[in-house]
N, C-alpha and C positions, 0 to 999 in steps of 0.2 A: 615330621618334619621335611621340607624341601629341600634335600642335598645338593640339587642343581642350584637354588639360590645361595645355599652357603658356599659353593666353590665359587660363583660369580662375584659373590659379596669380599670373598679374601681372595682371589685369583693375583698372582703377582702380575698378570696381564694387562691389569685396569691402571689407569693411571693413578699416579701417586698423590693421595690427599695432600694439603698444603700443611696439615695438622700433626703427618708423622715426625717421628722423631724430634719433637719439641726439645726434649732433655737431653738429648746427644748433640742437639745443635748448639744449646746453651752451655754446654760445658767443655767443648772443645774446639779451639778456634787454632786456623791455619795462620802461618806467616804472612805478613803483609794485611793483617786484619780481616782474612778471607775466614769461613768456618767450614767444619766438615759437615755440610748439608745436602741434604737430596732437594735440588730445585726441581718443583713438576714439569715447568716449560722445558725443560732440558732432558729429562728422561721421557717424556711423554713423547718425544718427537722419535727415540728409538724404538719405543715399547709400540708404537702405532706401527712402525716400518716392520717390527717382526712380524705382528698380526697380519699386515698385508701379504707377506710372505709366505702366509701358511700354505695357500694354495697351489704354490710353486714348488716348495718343500712335498707337500703330500702327492703331487704329480710325479715327481724324481725319485721318491724317497726307496723303492726298489733298486733303484741302481746305487744307493750307498753300501749295500754291503755286496751286490755283485762286483763292483767296480773297486772296492775298497778307497773309494776318497769321493768327495762332493761332485757331482755333476759341474762341470765350468760354468752353464747357466745359473746354477745356485751360486756357486762361489761368486762369482761377478755381481750377481744382485746383493750378497751380504756386505760387498765391498761398496757398491754404489749407494748404498743406505748410510755408510759411515761407519759399520760394524767393526772396521780394523783400525779405526783411528780413535777410540774412545779416551786414550791419554795420552793423544799427540799435546803438544804444549798449545796454550792458548797463543803463545808469543808467534808461533808459526801457523796459527789459523785453525789450531786443533781444538776440541771443548775441552778438554783437560779435566774429566769428570773426576768427581770425588769417589774416594772408594767406595762407600755407598752406595753410589750412583751408579758406579762401575758394576757393582754386584745385582742391583736392581736389574740392569739391562742382561747380563749374562743367565741369571734365573730366568727371564723370560724367554731368551733364544733357547735355553736348556729344554724348558717346559715343552717348545715347540718339538724339538728333537735333539737327543742327547750330543750325536754328533754336530750339530748345528751349534749347539752351546758352547762344546770344548773348543771347536774352532773359532768363533768369535773372543772368547776368552784367552785363547792364546794370541789371536791377532791382536785384540785389543789391547791385551794386556803389554805385548812385544811393542806396541807405537809408544811405548815410556822410554825407549830407549834413544828419542830424540832429544830425550833430557839431559843426555849423557855426551852426546855428539856436538862437536862444532855447529852452529847454526846453520851453517851454508851446506854443511852434509846432510844434514837434517833435510832441509829443504830440498834438496836434490833429491834422496832418498823417498819422500813423501809426495812430490811432484807428479809420482803416476799413482793415479788414483786408484790403482789395482794394488799398492803396495802391500806387502805382505812379509814378515818377516818370522821365519822358525827359528825356535830357540830350542837347543838340546843340551842338558847339563846331567846326563847318567854317565858320560864317560869325558876324559880329560885329554886333550891330544897333545902334541908338542909345539911350542914355538922358538925358532931359532933367530935371535936378534941379527939383523941384517940392516943396512943403511935406509933411513927412510920407514923402517917397520921392522916385520918378521916374515920367517916362510914357516910355513904351518902346515901340519899334516895329522891327521886322525880320522876316526870313525865316531859318528856320534848316534844313539838310539832313539825312538820316539819323536822323531821330527815332526810334529802335527802338522798337517797342512803342506809336508814337502813337496807335493804335486804342484801346487800353485805358487809357490814361493818366489818372491822376487830377491830377498836375501836370507841367508843362514847365519844362525850365529852357533859358535862350538867354543867350548873352554878349550883353553890351552895351557901347559906350564912352561914357564920359562926359566932356563938354568943362565946364572949370572956367571961372570968371569969366573968364580970360585968352584965352578958345577954345583952352586946350590939351586934347589928349585925354589923358585918365589911361589907364592899362591897363583890360582891358575887366573887368566886374565881371561876376559870375554871379546873373541876374535868374529868379526862380520864378511862374510863371502859373498861376492857375486855368485849368481846364480851358474855364470857360465865356468866358473872353478869347480863346481861341486857335484858330483856323482850319487845320484839317488838311486837307492837298493831296495827292490821289491821284498820289503821283509813283512808287511803288516798284513799277516795271515790269522786272525783273532777272532774272538767272539763277538765281544762288544766294540761299542764304538767304531765299527768298521769304517765308518765314513770320514772319518778322521785322517786316513792314509798317514798314519804316524810312523811312516818310515825312516831306515836308517839313511844316513848321509854321510860323505866321505869327500875327504880333500887330499891329494896325496903331495903336493910340493906348491901352496898356494901363498902368493904374497900378500900381505894385509898389509896396508899404510898404517903406521902407527896410529893415525886420527882415527881408524876405522877399528878401534880398540878402546875397552875401558878396563877398570878393575874391576872383580866380583865382587868381593867382599865390601870395600868400602869406595865405589866410585866417587867421581867428583862432579855432582851436578853443573851442566851448564845452563839449567834454568832454576828460576827460584822457586816454584811451586814446590808445597811442600810432598808430595806425592813422589818427587824425585830425591827426596831425602830419606824415605824409607829404604830400610837395607834391602838388597834385591832379593837375598834368602828368604825374605819376610814377605815383601809384597807379592813374591810370585805364587806362593801357597794361596793366598787370599783369592787372586787373580783368577784361579780355577776352581775354587771351593764352592762357588756359587753354582758350578755345573751340577753338584748333586742335588743341592736344594731344588732347580730346577726340574732336573729327572723325575724327582719324588714327587714334584707338584704337578708335573704332566701325568705321571701314573694315578695322581688323587683325580686329575679329571676324568682321565679314560675309565678309572673305576666307577665314579659316580654316574658317569653316562651309562655305563653298562648295567649299573644296580636299577635304575632307574626305568630303563628302556625293558628288562629281561622280562620274561614272562617265567610263571612258575615253574621250576625245575619238576623233573617227574621224580615222584615221591614225596614231594614237598608240597604243602599248602597255604605257603606263602611265596611272595615275591621275595627276592635278594633284598630288595632294600625296605622292606618290612621286618627284618631279623633282626633282635635287638644285638647280637654279634656284630653284624655288618654295621649298626649305627655306631656302636662303641669303635668300631676300627676307623671310621671316618673322623670320628671325634678325637681320637686319639692320633691318628696321623696328621690334623691339623695342628694339635699339640707340640707336636717331635718337631716339624717342620719351622713353627713359631719360636719355639725356644733354642734351635739351632741358629737361626737367624738373629733374634737376639743376643745371644753370646757372641755372635760374629761382630756385630755392630758395637756392642760393649767393649771388646777386644781389640777393636782398630782404633776406637776412641781412646783408650788408655795408651796406645802405641804412640797415636800422634802427640798425646800429650806429654808422653815420655820422651821424644826426641829431643828435648832441650833442658832434660833434666839430668840426672848423674848415670853413669854406665849401668851401675845396678839394677834401677829402676827400668831402664832401657830393655836389660837382658830378659828380667821379668816379664815385661810386655810382650816381648817378642814370644817367649816360650808360652805366654798365655794365650795369641794368638794363634799359634800354632797346634794348640790342644783345642781350640774354637773349631779350626780346621778341622780337625781330626773327628772333633764330636759330632760336627754337623754331617762329613760324610758315613760315620759310624750310624748315626739315627735316620739320615736319608735311606740309607741300605736296608735297615729294618724295618723301615716304613714300605718300602717297596715289596718287601718280601711278605710281611705280615698281609696286604692289599690281593697280593697275587695267590697267597693262600686262600684267602676269602671267596677269591674269583674262581677257582677251582680250575678244573681241568681246560676250562675256556682260555686259561691263560698260557696255556702251552703253545698254542699256533701262533705262527709268525704273523698272522692277520691282525693279531690281537695286539694294541699298543703296550699292554701290559709286558708281554713277552720280551719286545725290546726294549723297553725301561729297565728289565732284571737284568738283561746281557750287559747295556751300557752301564749301569749304575756298579755292577759288579767289576767291570773294568775300570771306571772312575776311579773306586775307592782304591784301588789296587797301586795308586801314585803315590811316590813317596812321601810328598807334601801333605799328605793326608794319613800318614801312617800313623797305626797305634803308638809307634814307639815315640811320638812326641810327647806322650803323657809320660814315659819315661824322663826324659828332658824337663819336663816340668816338676816333675816330682824330687829330680836331683837338686833343684833349685828351691824347691820348696824346704827341702831337708837342709839345707845348708852348703852342699856340695856344689861343685864345677858343674857344669851340663852335660859334661861327658862327651861333647863335639863341640867343633869350632863350625859347623854348616847346620844352621838352623834357623 
């Protein structure tokens, strides 16, 4: 069997056939008669842009690890390709991709490089905030062609109500892309007059208000520059904030009606599938080009165990992708149904995210094992894929604890958490 042909046939980097996901499209309608669809002409533009970026990424890849951030030239190229505007509302000139379209693009970017995919997922995902802000403010922020909003939810600061807004202070970890941010979002708790703490709100800070701390000394996803950031006494206008749990959309698109704590895991989970697909491509190339090893009588690609690994890898990613698509379809259908169905759908999407991360990680480990000692060298793409996938799956959005939440609901119990 020609495994290069197999990879090219099924690679996420190819334009998406019009026949894909017909069943999903037929069963899930958006508000206003729109459908949960993958439109080839919309996704092809971004997939082609990612392919064209490959030589630039390869040229500067060594700097990702050394500088622990993307080089400016790479970041700017991603912005110029529109990859940080994937969920910008169509009302203000954005593509407003469907969730499945978004995942296709993030997968492709992550197959190119894990750090690239992670930054595209975060930047493109955070363009969604324009659907919760007054349109005039959204237009102002995204008038900058290099607009990039960093989000961090790993901590909660404090917000003191004052005339016209809040005085906010706090420090937040995991600010992916912090070195290139034009705006930052941090969660902050607000106390009312009775000293009662309300649910956190999302506060957006100008870059001038923020101090970025050089904390990103890690093994995987080093190019994401996911540093801590801090504000000590920043004034945030009320119009630059919105609720975390149930923000009121300012745009009509269904993407802005999906709970933020649910759509965020979706936005970054595609990176794990992409890293796994990139590892698959690297493994196939190595297996078909490698000479017979010392002490062996057949090439790597001729070994049945290797053939089985490639087949299993294809199944693992395909199954995870299908589960994710099924889960997002059910979630959107549940938005206008009763609360119990929506809760189940949210939990199901979270376990789909956990399953995709788990399967992708196992797949990369399987291919690395079959590749042997060569996979430990930094020059081998599998080495980088191993580090990147190990970092990506540690994110709380893809935590195995998601299985517990879904299990509790399945057993007729409460979810055990208010944040899922």
